[in-house]
TORVEXNU-842847 format. One record per residue: residue number from 1; x, y, z of N, C-alpha, C, CB in turn. Coordinates in nm, 2 decimals. Each point is the difference from the previous one (the first is absolute). Glycine has a CB too. Layout:
N
k|n_x|n_y|n_z|ca_x|ca_y|ca_z|c_x|c_y|c_z|cb_x|cb_y|cb_z
NUM|X|Y|Z|X|Y|Z|X|Y|Z|X|Y|Z
...
This chain:
244
k|n_x|n_y|n_z|ca_x|ca_y|ca_z|c_x|c_y|c_z|cb_x|cb_y|cb_z
1|9.99|9.41|8.30|0.11|0.03|0.09|-0.06|0.01|0.15|0.12|0.13|-0.19
2|-0.05|-0.19|0.28|-0.03|0.01|0.14|0.07|0.12|0.07|-0.03|-0.25|0.00
3|-0.04|0.32|0.08|0.05|0.11|0.08|-0.02|-0.03|0.14|-0.05|0.17|-0.18
4|0.16|-0.18|0.26|0.00|-0.03|0.14|0.07|0.11|0.08|0.00|-0.25|-0.05
5|-0.07|0.31|0.14|0.05|0.11|0.08|0.05|-0.05|0.14|-0.16|0.16|-0.12
6|0.29|-0.13|0.15|0.06|-0.03|0.12|0.03|0.14|0.07|0.09|-0.23|-0.08
7|-0.07|0.23|0.21|0.04|0.13|0.06|0.13|0.05|-0.06|-0.11|-0.07|0.21
8|0.20|-0.02|-0.25|0.13|0.04|-0.05|0.00|0.03|-0.15|0.11|-0.13|0.18
9|-0.22|0.12|-0.25|-0.01|0.03|-0.14|-0.10|-0.09|-0.07|0.23|0.07|0.01
10|-0.25|-0.04|-0.14|-0.10|-0.07|-0.08|0.06|-0.08|-0.11|-0.17|0.18|0.05
11|0.13|-0.30|-0.06|0.05|-0.09|-0.10|-0.10|-0.01|-0.12|0.13|-0.13|0.17
12|-0.09|0.14|-0.29|-0.08|-0.03|-0.12|0.06|-0.12|-0.06|-0.06|0.25|-0.03
13|-0.01|-0.35|0.01|0.05|-0.13|-0.05|-0.07|-0.03|-0.14|0.04|-0.08|0.24
14|0.04|0.07|-0.34|-0.05|-0.03|-0.13|0.05|-0.14|-0.04|0.00|0.25|-0.07
15|-0.09|-0.35|0.07|0.04|-0.13|-0.04|-0.07|-0.04|-0.13|0.04|-0.06|0.24
16|-0.09|0.16|-0.31|-0.07|-0.03|-0.12|-0.14|-0.06|0.01|0.23|-0.03|-0.09
17|-0.28|0.02|0.21|-0.13|-0.06|0.02|-0.10|0.10|0.06|0.11|-0.22|0.02
18|-0.22|0.17|0.02|-0.10|0.08|0.06|0.03|0.03|0.15|-0.17|-0.09|-0.16
19|0.10|0.18|0.22|0.02|0.02|0.14|-0.04|-0.12|0.08|-0.05|0.25|-0.03
20|0.14|-0.29|0.12|-0.02|-0.13|0.07|-0.07|0.03|0.14|0.20|-0.10|-0.12
21|-0.27|0.00|0.17|-0.04|0.00|0.14|0.13|0.00|0.08|-0.22|-0.12|-0.05
22|0.21|0.19|0.17|0.12|0.01|0.09|-0.02|-0.10|0.12|0.04|0.24|-0.07
23|0.06|-0.31|0.10|0.01|-0.08|0.13|0.10|0.07|0.09|-0.06|-0.22|-0.12
24|0.02|0.25|0.24|0.08|0.05|0.10|0.02|-0.10|0.11|-0.08|0.24|-0.05
25|0.20|-0.30|0.06|0.03|-0.11|0.09|0.11|0.04|0.10|-0.08|-0.17|-0.17
26|0.07|0.12|0.29|0.11|0.02|0.10|0.06|-0.13|0.04|-0.12|0.21|0.08
27|0.25|-0.21|-0.09|0.08|-0.12|0.05|0.04|0.04|0.14|0.08|-0.07|-0.23
28|0.01|-0.01|0.30|0.03|0.02|0.14|0.14|0.05|0.02|-0.16|-0.17|0.05
29|0.22|0.24|-0.15|0.14|0.05|0.02|-0.01|0.13|0.08|0.07|-0.11|-0.21
30|0.02|0.20|0.17|0.01|0.13|0.07|-0.14|0.07|0.00|0.24|0.03|-0.07
31|-0.28|0.01|0.19|-0.13|0.06|0.02|-0.01|0.13|-0.07|-0.02|-0.12|0.22
32|-0.08|0.14|-0.31|-0.02|0.13|-0.06|-0.08|0.08|0.10|0.00|-0.10|-0.24
33|0.02|0.23|0.23|-0.07|0.10|0.09|-0.15|-0.01|-0.03|0.20|0.15|0.01
34|-0.28|-0.15|0.09|-0.15|-0.01|-0.01|-0.05|0.12|-0.08|-0.01|-0.13|0.21
35|0.06|0.25|-0.19|-0.04|0.11|-0.07|0.02|-0.01|-0.15|0.04|0.14|0.20
36|0.08|-0.20|-0.24|0.03|-0.02|-0.14|-0.09|-0.10|-0.06|0.24|0.05|0.05
37|-0.27|-0.16|0.02|-0.10|-0.10|-0.05|-0.13|0.07|-0.03|0.12|-0.19|0.13
38|-0.17|0.27|-0.03|-0.13|0.06|-0.02|0.00|0.09|-0.12|-0.03|0.00|0.24
39|0.13|0.08|-0.26|0.01|0.09|-0.12|0.00|-0.08|-0.13|0.12|0.17|0.14
40|-0.04|-0.28|-0.14|0.00|-0.08|-0.13|-0.13|-0.06|-0.02|0.24|-0.05|0.04
41|-0.31|-0.01|0.06|-0.13|-0.06|-0.02|-0.10|0.10|-0.04|0.06|-0.17|0.17
42|-0.05|0.29|-0.12|-0.10|0.10|-0.03|0.01|0.04|-0.15|0.01|0.09|0.23
43|0.10|-0.10|-0.29|0.02|0.04|-0.14|0.00|-0.11|-0.10|0.13|0.19|0.09
44|-0.15|-0.31|-0.04|-0.01|-0.11|-0.10|-0.12|0.01|-0.09|0.11|-0.15|0.17
45|-0.09|0.13|-0.30|-0.10|0.02|-0.10|-0.10|-0.13|-0.01|0.15|0.16|-0.12
46|-0.27|-0.13|0.09|-0.09|-0.10|-0.04|-0.04|-0.10|0.12|0.09|0.02|-0.23
47|-0.13|-0.14|0.19|-0.04|-0.10|0.09|0.12|-0.09|0.04|-0.24|0.00|-0.10
48|0.31|0.04|0.20|0.13|-0.07|0.03|-0.02|-0.11|0.10|0.12|0.22|-0.05
49|-0.03|-0.31|0.06|0.00|-0.11|0.09|0.11|0.02|0.10|-0.09|-0.15|-0.17
50|0.06|0.12|0.30|0.10|0.01|0.11|0.02|-0.14|0.06|-0.06|0.24|0.05
51|0.19|-0.28|-0.03|0.03|-0.13|0.05|0.13|0.01|0.09|-0.10|-0.11|-0.20
52|0.12|0.00|0.28|0.12|0.01|0.09|0.06|-0.14|0.01|-0.11|0.19|0.13
53|0.24|-0.19|-0.09|0.07|-0.12|0.03|0.04|0.01|0.15|0.08|-0.04|-0.24
54|-0.13|-0.05|0.32|0.03|-0.01|0.14|0.01|0.14|0.07|0.13|-0.21|-0.05
55|-0.01|0.26|0.10|0.01|0.12|0.07|-0.05|0.12|-0.07|0.19|-0.10|0.12
56|-0.20|0.09|-0.26|-0.05|0.11|-0.08|-0.14|0.03|0.05|0.14|-0.07|-0.19
57|-0.21|-0.03|0.25|-0.14|0.03|0.05|0.01|0.11|0.10|-0.07|-0.24|-0.04
58|0.17|0.23|0.13|0.01|0.11|0.11|0.03|0.13|-0.06|0.09|-0.17|0.15
59|-0.01|0.18|-0.26|0.03|0.13|-0.06|-0.12|0.06|-0.06|0.23|-0.08|-0.05
60|-0.31|0.00|-0.01|-0.13|0.06|-0.06|-0.10|0.04|0.10|0.04|-0.15|-0.20
61|-0.05|0.07|0.31|-0.10|0.03|0.10|0.05|0.13|0.08|-0.06|-0.25|0.02
62|0.19|0.27|-0.01|0.05|0.12|0.07|-0.04|0.13|-0.08|0.19|-0.13|0.09
63|-0.22|0.11|-0.22|-0.05|0.11|-0.08|-0.15|0.00|-0.02|0.22|0.00|-0.12
64|-0.29|-0.08|0.20|-0.14|-0.02|-0.01|-0.05|-0.05|-0.14|-0.02|0.18|0.17
65|0.10|-0.27|-0.23|-0.04|-0.06|-0.12|-0.02|-0.15|0.02|0.13|0.18|-0.13
66|-0.24|-0.23|0.08|-0.03|-0.14|0.02|0.02|-0.07|-0.13|-0.17|0.05|0.18
67|0.26|-0.15|-0.19|0.03|-0.07|-0.12|-0.11|-0.10|-0.04|0.24|0.03|0.04
68|-0.26|-0.06|-0.16|-0.09|-0.10|-0.05|0.04|-0.14|0.05|-0.06|0.15|-0.20
69|0.19|-0.17|0.20|0.05|-0.13|0.04|0.14|0.01|0.06|-0.15|-0.12|-0.17
70|0.19|0.03|0.25|0.13|-0.01|0.05|0.05|-0.14|-0.01|-0.04|0.19|0.16
71|0.17|-0.21|-0.19|0.06|-0.13|-0.02|0.12|-0.01|0.09|-0.07|-0.01|-0.24
72|0.09|-0.11|0.30|0.12|-0.02|0.08|-0.02|-0.10|0.11|0.07|0.22|-0.05
73|0.03|-0.23|0.14|-0.01|-0.10|0.11|-0.03|0.07|0.13|0.16|-0.15|-0.12
74|-0.17|0.29|0.12|-0.03|0.07|0.12|0.11|0.00|0.11|-0.23|-0.06|-0.05
75|0.35|0.03|0.01|0.11|-0.01|0.10|0.06|0.14|0.03|0.04|-0.23|-0.08
76|-0.06|0.33|0.00|0.05|0.13|0.02|-0.11|0.11|0.02|0.21|-0.06|-0.13
77|-0.33|0.03|0.09|-0.11|0.10|0.02|-0.04|0.00|0.14|-0.08|-0.04|-0.23
78|0.03|0.15|0.28|-0.05|0.01|0.13|-0.11|-0.10|0.02|0.05|0.25|0.01
79|-0.04|-0.33|0.10|-0.09|-0.11|0.02|-0.15|0.04|0.00|0.19|-0.12|0.13
80|-0.21|0.23|-0.06|-0.14|0.05|0.01|-0.06|0.04|-0.14|0.05|0.08|0.24
81|0.04|-0.02|-0.32|-0.04|0.04|-0.13|-0.03|-0.12|-0.09|0.13|0.21|0.02
82|-0.04|-0.31|-0.01|-0.01|-0.12|-0.08|-0.13|-0.08|0.04|0.25|-0.01|-0.02
83|-0.28|0.00|0.15|-0.12|-0.08|0.04|-0.12|0.08|-0.04|0.13|-0.10|0.19
84|-0.13|0.24|-0.18|-0.11|0.08|-0.03|-0.03|-0.01|-0.15|0.05|0.16|0.18
85|0.06|-0.17|-0.26|-0.02|-0.01|-0.15|-0.07|-0.14|-0.03|0.20|0.14|-0.04
86|-0.16|-0.24|0.11|-0.06|-0.13|-0.02|-0.15|-0.01|0.03|0.22|-0.10|0.05
87|-0.26|0.19|0.05|-0.14|0.00|0.04|-0.08|0.10|-0.09|0.07|-0.06|0.24
88|0.00|0.15|-0.31|-0.07|0.10|-0.07|-0.07|-0.05|-0.13|0.17|0.16|0.09
89|-0.28|-0.10|-0.12|-0.07|-0.04|-0.12|0.05|0.09|-0.12|-0.20|-0.07|0.14
90|0.28|0.16|-0.11|0.05|0.09|-0.11|0.14|-0.04|-0.05|-0.13|0.19|0.11
91|0.20|-0.27|-0.03|0.14|-0.04|-0.04|0.00|-0.15|-0.02|0.10|0.19|0.12
92|-0.05|-0.23|-0.24|0.02|-0.15|-0.02|0.15|-0.03|0.04|-0.18|-0.01|-0.19
93|0.19|-0.09|0.27|0.13|-0.04|0.05|0.04|-0.13|-0.06|-0.03|0.12|0.21
94|0.15|-0.12|-0.28|0.06|-0.13|-0.05|0.12|-0.03|0.09|-0.08|0.05|-0.24
95|0.05|-0.14|0.33|0.10|-0.03|0.11|0.08|-0.13|-0.04|-0.14|0.11|0.17
96|0.27|-0.10|-0.15|0.09|-0.11|-0.03|0.08|-0.04|0.13|0.02|0.08|-0.24
97|0.03|-0.20|0.25|0.09|-0.04|0.11|0.13|0.08|0.00|-0.11|-0.23|0.01
98|0.17|0.25|0.11|0.12|0.07|0.01|0.12|-0.08|-0.08|-0.08|0.10|0.22
99|0.07|-0.23|-0.21|0.10|-0.08|-0.07|-0.04|-0.02|-0.14|0.06|-0.12|0.22
100|-0.01|0.20|-0.31|-0.03|0.00|-0.14|0.12|0.04|-0.08|-0.25|0.05|0.05
101|0.24|-0.08|-0.18|0.12|0.04|-0.09|-0.01|0.14|-0.05|0.01|-0.24|-0.07
102|-0.13|0.29|0.04|-0.01|0.13|-0.06|-0.01|0.11|0.11|-0.12|-0.11|-0.20
103|0.16|0.23|0.16|-0.02|0.12|0.09|-0.14|0.04|-0.01|0.24|0.07|-0.03
104|-0.28|0.02|0.12|-0.14|0.05|0.00|-0.02|0.09|-0.13|-0.01|0.00|0.25
105|0.11|0.07|-0.29|-0.01|0.08|-0.13|-0.02|-0.09|-0.11|0.15|0.18|0.09
106|-0.08|-0.30|-0.10|-0.01|-0.09|-0.11|-0.14|-0.07|0.00|0.25|-0.04|0.01
107|-0.31|0.03|0.11|-0.14|-0.05|0.00|-0.10|0.11|-0.04|0.07|-0.16|0.18
108|-0.04|0.28|-0.15|-0.09|0.11|-0.03|-0.01|0.03|-0.15|0.05|0.10|0.22
109|0.06|-0.09|-0.29|0.00|0.05|-0.14|-0.08|-0.08|-0.09|0.22|0.09|0.04
110|-0.22|-0.23|-0.04|-0.09|-0.07|-0.09|-0.15|0.02|0.02|0.18|-0.17|0.00
111|-0.22|0.23|0.11|-0.14|0.03|0.02|-0.04|0.14|-0.05|0.01|-0.15|0.20
112|0.09|0.23|-0.25|-0.04|0.13|-0.05|-0.04|-0.01|-0.15|0.16|0.11|0.16
113|-0.25|-0.03|-0.21|-0.04|-0.01|-0.14|0.12|0.04|-0.09|-0.24|0.06|0.06
114|0.27|-0.15|-0.16|0.12|0.02|-0.08|-0.01|0.11|-0.10|0.03|-0.24|0.03
115|-0.15|0.29|-0.06|-0.02|0.11|-0.09|0.00|0.14|0.07|-0.13|-0.16|-0.16
116|0.16|0.16|0.29|0.00|0.12|0.07|0.14|0.06|0.02|-0.20|-0.08|0.12
117|0.20|0.21|-0.08|0.13|0.06|0.03|0.02|-0.01|0.15|-0.03|0.17|-0.18
118|0.14|-0.24|0.22|0.03|-0.03|0.14|0.08|0.11|0.06|-0.02|-0.25|-0.05
119|-0.02|0.29|0.17|0.08|0.09|0.08|0.02|-0.07|0.14|-0.10|0.22|-0.12
120|0.22|-0.24|0.15|0.03|-0.08|0.12|0.08|0.09|0.10|-0.01|-0.22|-0.13
121|-0.04|0.23|0.25|0.07|0.07|0.11|0.05|-0.10|0.10|-0.13|0.22|-0.04
122|0.20|-0.17|0.14|0.06|-0.10|0.10|0.09|-0.10|-0.06|-0.21|0.03|0.13
123|0.29|0.02|-0.23|0.09|-0.09|-0.07|0.15|0.02|0.03|-0.17|-0.01|-0.18
124|0.20|0.13|0.23|0.14|0.04|0.02|0.05|-0.03|0.14|-0.03|0.18|-0.18
125|0.16|-0.16|0.20|0.05|-0.01|0.14|0.01|-0.14|0.05|-0.09|0.22|0.04
126|0.13|-0.23|0.09|0.00|-0.13|0.06|0.13|-0.08|-0.04|-0.25|0.00|0.01
127|0.24|-0.13|0.00|0.11|-0.08|-0.03|0.03|-0.01|-0.15|-0.06|-0.13|0.20
128|0.19|0.12|-0.23|0.04|-0.01|-0.14|-0.06|-0.11|-0.08|0.21|0.11|0.07
129|-0.21|-0.23|0.00|-0.06|-0.12|-0.07|-0.15|0.02|-0.03|0.17|-0.15|0.12
130|-0.24|0.22|-0.03|-0.14|0.02|-0.03|-0.02|0.10|-0.11|-0.05|-0.04|0.24
131|0.14|0.15|-0.24|-0.01|0.10|-0.11|0.03|-0.06|-0.14|0.06|0.18|0.17
132|0.05|-0.26|-0.17|0.04|-0.06|-0.13|-0.11|-0.10|-0.05|0.24|0.03|0.06
133|-0.29|-0.11|0.04|-0.11|-0.09|-0.04|-0.12|0.07|-0.06|0.08|-0.16|0.18
134|-0.12|0.27|-0.11|-0.11|0.08|-0.05|0.03|0.06|-0.14|-0.07|0.05|0.23
135|0.19|0.00|-0.25|0.03|0.06|-0.13|0.00|-0.10|-0.11|0.14|0.17|0.12
136|-0.07|-0.29|-0.10|0.00|-0.10|-0.10|-0.14|-0.05|-0.03|0.23|-0.07|0.08
137|-0.32|0.06|0.02|-0.13|-0.05|-0.01|-0.08|0.10|-0.09|0.00|-0.11|0.22
138|0.01|0.24|-0.19|-0.08|0.10|-0.07|0.06|0.02|-0.14|-0.05|0.12|0.21
139|0.18|-0.13|-0.23|0.06|0.00|-0.14|-0.06|-0.11|-0.08|0.21|0.11|0.09
140|-0.21|-0.23|-0.04|-0.05|-0.11|-0.07|-0.15|0.02|-0.05|0.16|-0.15|0.13
141|-0.24|0.21|-0.04|-0.14|0.02|-0.03|-0.01|0.11|-0.10|-0.07|-0.07|0.23
142|0.15|0.17|-0.23|0.00|0.11|-0.10|0.03|-0.06|-0.14|0.06|0.17|0.17
143|0.04|-0.26|-0.17|0.03|-0.06|-0.13|-0.11|-0.09|-0.05|0.24|0.00|0.07
144|-0.30|-0.07|0.02|-0.12|-0.09|-0.04|-0.12|0.08|-0.05|0.08|-0.16|0.17
145|-0.11|0.27|-0.10|-0.11|0.08|-0.03|0.02|0.09|-0.12|-0.07|0.00|0.23
146|0.20|0.03|-0.26|0.04|0.09|-0.11|-0.04|0.15|0.03|-0.03|-0.19|-0.15
147|0.01|0.22|0.28|-0.04|0.13|0.04|0.08|0.05|0.12|-0.23|-0.04|-0.09
148|0.22|0.17|0.12|0.08|0.05|0.12|-0.07|-0.03|0.13|0.07|0.18|-0.14
149|0.02|-0.19|0.24|-0.05|-0.02|0.14|0.07|0.11|0.08|-0.03|-0.25|-0.02
150|-0.05|0.32|0.10|0.05|0.12|0.08|0.02|-0.05|0.15|-0.12|0.17|-0.15
151|0.24|-0.13|0.20|0.03|-0.03|0.14|0.02|0.14|0.06|0.11|-0.23|-0.05
152|-0.17|0.25|0.17|0.00|0.14|0.05|-0.03|0.01|0.15|-0.07|0.08|-0.23
153|0.14|0.02|0.29|-0.04|0.05|0.13|0.03|0.15|0.00|0.03|-0.23|0.12
154|-0.03|0.29|0.00|0.03|0.15|0.00|0.14|0.03|-0.02|-0.19|0.02|0.15
155|0.28|-0.12|-0.15|0.14|0.03|-0.02|0.05|-0.03|-0.14|0.03|-0.05|0.24
156|-0.09|-0.05|-0.30|0.05|-0.05|-0.13|-0.11|-0.04|-0.09|0.21|-0.08|0.11
157|-0.19|0.10|-0.24|-0.09|-0.04|-0.10|0.08|-0.07|-0.11|-0.16|0.19|0.05
158|0.12|-0.31|-0.08|0.07|-0.08|-0.11|-0.10|-0.07|-0.09|0.19|-0.04|0.16
159|-0.16|0.04|-0.29|-0.09|-0.06|-0.09|0.08|-0.11|-0.08|-0.14|0.21|-0.03
160|0.09|-0.33|0.04|0.06|-0.11|-0.08|-0.06|0.01|-0.14|0.03|-0.15|0.20
161|0.06|0.18|-0.30|-0.04|0.04|-0.13|0.05|-0.10|-0.11|0.00|0.24|0.07
162|-0.10|-0.32|-0.12|0.04|-0.09|-0.11|0.02|0.08|-0.13|-0.13|-0.19|0.11
163|0.18|0.12|-0.21|0.02|0.07|-0.13|-0.13|0.05|-0.06|0.21|-0.14|-0.04
164|-0.20|0.25|-0.03|-0.12|0.06|-0.07|-0.08|0.09|0.09|0.00|-0.20|-0.14
165|0.04|0.23|0.26|-0.07|0.08|0.09|0.07|0.14|0.02|-0.08|-0.21|0.12
166|-0.01|0.31|-0.12|0.06|0.14|0.02|-0.07|0.06|0.12|0.03|0.03|-0.25
167|0.05|0.05|0.32|-0.04|0.07|0.13|0.03|0.15|-0.01|0.03|-0.22|0.13
168|-0.12|0.30|-0.07|0.03|0.14|0.03|-0.01|0.02|0.14|-0.08|0.08|-0.23
169|0.17|-0.02|0.30|-0.02|0.03|0.14|0.01|0.15|0.02|0.10|-0.22|0.06
170|-0.20|0.28|0.01|-0.01|0.14|0.03|0.00|0.02|0.15|-0.12|0.05|-0.22
171|0.23|0.02|0.27|0.00|0.03|0.15|-0.10|0.11|0.03|0.24|-0.07|0.01
172|-0.28|0.08|0.11|-0.08|0.12|0.04|0.06|0.13|-0.04|-0.09|-0.14|0.19
173|0.00|0.24|-0.21|0.05|0.13|-0.04|0.11|0.05|0.10|-0.23|0.05|-0.11
174|0.34|-0.01|0.05|0.11|0.06|0.08|0.09|-0.10|0.07|-0.15|0.19|0.03
175|0.13|-0.32|-0.05|0.08|-0.10|0.06|0.08|-0.08|-0.11|-0.17|-0.02|0.19
176|0.27|-0.05|-0.14|0.08|-0.09|-0.09|0.04|-0.12|0.08|0.08|0.20|-0.13
177|-0.08|-0.32|0.07|0.05|-0.12|0.07|0.14|0.01|0.05|-0.16|-0.13|-0.13
178|0.19|0.07|0.24|0.14|0.00|0.05|0.09|-0.08|-0.10|-0.08|0.01|0.24
179|0.03|-0.12|-0.29|0.08|-0.08|-0.09|-0.10|-0.08|-0.10|0.18|-0.02|0.17
180|-0.13|0.00|-0.29|-0.07|-0.07|-0.10|0.10|-0.11|-0.05|-0.15|0.20|-0.07
181|0.11|-0.32|0.07|0.09|-0.11|-0.04|-0.07|-0.10|-0.09|0.12|0.02|0.21
182|-0.04|-0.08|-0.30|-0.04|-0.10|-0.09|0.09|-0.12|0.01|-0.10|0.18|-0.16
183|0.04|-0.29|0.18|0.07|-0.13|0.01|-0.05|-0.10|-0.09|0.05|0.05|0.24
184|0.04|-0.13|-0.30|-0.04|-0.11|-0.09|-0.03|-0.12|0.09|0.14|0.08|-0.19
185|-0.26|-0.14|0.17|-0.04|-0.12|0.08|0.03|-0.13|-0.09|-0.17|0.13|0.12
186|0.17|-0.11|-0.25|0.04|-0.11|-0.09|0.15|0.01|-0.01|-0.22|-0.01|-0.13
187|0.28|-0.08|0.06|0.15|0.00|-0.02|0.04|0.14|-0.06|0.01|-0.25|-0.03
188|-0.08|0.29|-0.07|0.02|0.13|-0.06|-0.14|0.06|-0.03|0.22|-0.06|-0.10
189|-0.23|0.19|0.10|-0.12|0.07|-0.04|0.03|0.12|-0.09|-0.12|-0.08|0.21
190|0.04|0.12|-0.30|0.02|0.12|-0.08|-0.11|0.10|0.05|0.10|-0.13|-0.20
191|-0.05|0.25|0.24|-0.09|0.09|0.06|0.03|0.15|-0.05|-0.01|-0.15|0.20
192|-0.09|0.23|-0.18|0.02|0.15|-0.02|-0.05|0.07|0.12|-0.02|-0.03|-0.25
193|0.08|0.14|0.29|-0.05|0.08|0.11|0.04|0.15|-0.04|0.03|-0.19|0.18
194|-0.13|0.27|-0.17|0.01|0.14|-0.03|-0.05|0.09|0.11|-0.02|-0.05|-0.24
195|0.06|0.18|0.24|-0.04|0.09|0.11|0.09|-0.01|0.12|-0.23|-0.02|-0.08
196|0.35|-0.04|0.06|0.09|-0.02|0.11|0.14|0.06|-0.04|-0.12|-0.21|0.07
197|0.20|0.22|0.03|0.14|0.06|-0.02|0.08|-0.09|-0.09|-0.01|0.11|0.23
198|0.00|-0.24|-0.22|0.07|-0.09|-0.08|-0.10|-0.09|-0.08|0.20|0.00|0.17
199|-0.24|0.05|-0.28|-0.10|-0.08|-0.08|0.06|-0.12|-0.07|-0.13|0.21|-0.03
200|0.04|-0.30|-0.01|0.04|-0.12|-0.08|-0.10|-0.01|-0.11|0.10|-0.12|0.20
201|-0.04|0.08|-0.32|-0.09|-0.02|-0.12|0.03|-0.14|-0.06|0.00|0.25|-0.04
202|-0.10|-0.34|0.07|0.01|-0.14|-0.05|0.14|-0.05|0.04|-0.16|0.05|-0.19
203|0.20|-0.03|0.31|0.13|-0.05|0.05|-0.02|-0.14|0.06|0.07|0.24|0.05
204|0.03|-0.32|-0.07|0.00|-0.14|0.06|0.06|0.01|0.14|0.02|-0.11|-0.23
205|-0.09|0.07|0.33|0.05|-0.01|0.14|0.00|-0.14|0.04|-0.09|0.23|0.06
206|0.19|-0.27|0.03|0.02|-0.13|0.04|-0.03|-0.02|0.14|0.17|-0.03|-0.18
207|-0.23|-0.09|0.21|-0.02|-0.03|0.14|0.13|-0.01|0.09|-0.20|-0.13|-0.07
208|0.31|0.09|0.00|0.12|-0.02|0.08|0.08|0.14|0.01|0.01|-0.24|-0.08
209|-0.06|0.34|0.01|0.07|0.13|0.00|-0.10|0.11|0.03|0.18|-0.09|-0.16
210|-0.24|0.10|0.28|-0.11|0.10|0.02|0.05|0.14|0.02|-0.13|-0.19|0.10
211|0.16|0.26|-0.21|0.06|0.13|0.01|-0.11|0.12|0.00|0.20|-0.10|-0.11
212|-0.32|0.07|0.06|-0.10|0.10|-0.02|-0.08|0.03|0.12|-0.01|-0.07|-0.24
213|0.08|0.11|0.35|-0.07|0.02|0.13|0.03|0.14|0.05|0.02|-0.24|0.06
214|-0.10|0.29|0.03|0.01|0.13|0.06|0.01|0.11|-0.10|0.12|-0.10|0.19
215|-0.21|0.09|-0.29|-0.01|0.11|-0.10|-0.09|0.11|0.07|0.02|-0.16|-0.20
216|-0.03|0.27|0.13|-0.08|0.12|0.04|-0.08|0.06|-0.11|0.17|0.05|0.18
217|-0.27|0.02|-0.15|-0.07|0.07|-0.11|0.09|0.12|-0.04|-0.23|-0.06|0.09
218|0.23|0.08|-0.22|0.08|0.11|-0.06|-0.05|0.14|0.04|0.06|-0.15|-0.19
219|0.03|0.24|0.20|-0.04|0.14|0.03|-0.10|0.05|-0.11|0.22|0.04|0.12
220|-0.19|-0.07|-0.24|-0.09|0.04|-0.11|-0.14|-0.05|0.02|0.20|0.01|-0.16
221|-0.21|-0.14|0.19|-0.13|-0.06|0.02|-0.08|0.06|0.12|0.09|-0.21|-0.10
222|-0.02|0.24|0.21|-0.06|0.06|0.12|-0.06|0.13|-0.03|0.16|-0.13|0.14
223|-0.10|0.20|-0.24|-0.05|0.14|-0.04|-0.12|-0.01|-0.09|0.23|0.09|0.03
224|-0.26|-0.21|-0.08|-0.12|-0.01|-0.10|-0.13|0.01|0.08|0.14|-0.14|-0.15
225|-0.25|0.16|0.08|-0.13|0.02|0.06|-0.04|-0.12|0.08|-0.06|0.16|-0.19
226|0.08|-0.28|0.13|-0.04|-0.12|0.06|0.12|-0.10|0.00|-0.24|0.03|-0.07
227|0.33|-0.01|0.17|0.12|-0.08|0.01|-0.03|-0.15|0.01|0.12|0.19|0.10
228|-0.05|-0.28|-0.18|-0.03|-0.14|0.01|0.12|-0.08|-0.05|-0.24|0.04|-0.03
229|0.25|-0.16|0.08|0.10|-0.10|-0.05|-0.07|-0.09|-0.09|0.14|0.02|0.21
230|-0.08|-0.05|-0.33|-0.06|-0.09|-0.10|0.09|-0.12|-0.01|-0.11|0.19|-0.12
231|0.05|-0.31|0.13|0.08|-0.12|0.00|-0.07|-0.11|-0.09|0.08|0.05|0.24
232|0.00|-0.12|-0.31|-0.05|-0.11|-0.08|0.10|-0.12|0.00|-0.11|0.17|-0.15
233|0.05|-0.29|0.16|0.08|-0.12|0.00|-0.03|-0.06|-0.14|-0.01|-0.04|0.25
234|0.11|0.03|-0.34|-0.01|-0.05|-0.13|0.02|-0.15|-0.01|0.07|0.23|-0.09
235|0.02|-0.28|0.17|0.03|-0.14|0.00|0.03|-0.05|0.14|0.09|0.01|-0.24
236|-0.12|-0.13|0.27|0.03|-0.05|0.13|-0.10|0.05|0.11|0.24|-0.02|-0.07
237|-0.19|0.01|0.19|-0.08|0.05|0.11|0.08|0.09|0.09|-0.15|-0.20|0.00
238|0.10|0.31|0.05|0.07|0.10|0.08|-0.08|0.04|0.12|0.12|0.08|-0.21
239|-0.05|-0.02|0.30|-0.06|0.06|0.12|0.02|0.15|-0.01|0.03|-0.21|0.14
240|-0.14|0.29|-0.13|0.01|0.15|0.00|-0.03|0.04|0.14|-0.07|0.02|-0.24
241|0.16|0.05|0.31|0.00|0.02|0.14|0.00|0.15|0.03|0.11|-0.22|0.04
242|-0.20|0.26|0.05|0.00|0.14|0.05|0.02|0.00|0.15|-0.15|0.07|-0.19
243|0.24|0.01|0.24|0.03|0.01|0.14|-0.03|0.14|0.05|0.18|-0.18|-0.01
244|-0.26|0.19|0.12|-0.02|0.13|0.06|-0.11|0.08|-0.07|0.23|0.00|0.07
C-alpha cells in the first residue's frame, strides 16, 4: 500500500501490489503554490523521481526543486530557466520543436517509469481545451498502466482510479474537505464510497449522468478517532476528487 501525504490530507492507495516508487511531475497548467510543492516533496516516500513539462520547470524551481529531466518546446517556460536547464549537468532536457502534434504533457508521460505511482501537479485551470486534453491523456495512461494517477495542487486533489483499486483519504485532524466527488470516466463504473453523508455501495454511476458530486464527510465519521473516506472502484474507471 502506498501512503502519500498532502497538506490537505493523506491518501492510502491499495492496488494489491507492493509499495511503488513515486514520480512527482509538474505540467504547465494552473500554478501550484510553491509552499505546497515544498511540503509535498518533503513528505514523498523513498527514492522518488521529479520531472517537468515545459512551464512546470518554473513551478518546481520556484520551490527550489530541481527536476531530473524536463520535456517540451520551451515556449511557455521562463527563457532564462529553460536555457539554464539546457546548460545544467543536473537536468536532462528533451527539447522538441514548437510545431508538433503532441502536447508537452503527452511527451512527458511516456518517459515516466510505468511501474511507479505518478503524482502530477500543474494540471488544473487554464483553458478548457487544455484541461480536457490533459484529463483524457491521463485517463488513457491510467487505463494502460492499470494503476491510479494522482492529480493535485493546493486547491484540488483528484485520483484517476481504474477497477480493482481502493483508496482511503484522511483529512488533517479537525478538518474536513469542502467537497468530495466521484465521476465515471468510462461509460459506466461500479463504485463504493463510505464515510460520507451520501454513501454508495457497489453502485453503477454513468459518465452521462454525473450525480455523485459535492458529497461531504458524515457527522458520524467526523466524530470517529481517525475520520476517513473509503473509496473503491469495482468496475470501469472513475475519478475520486477532493476539493478544499
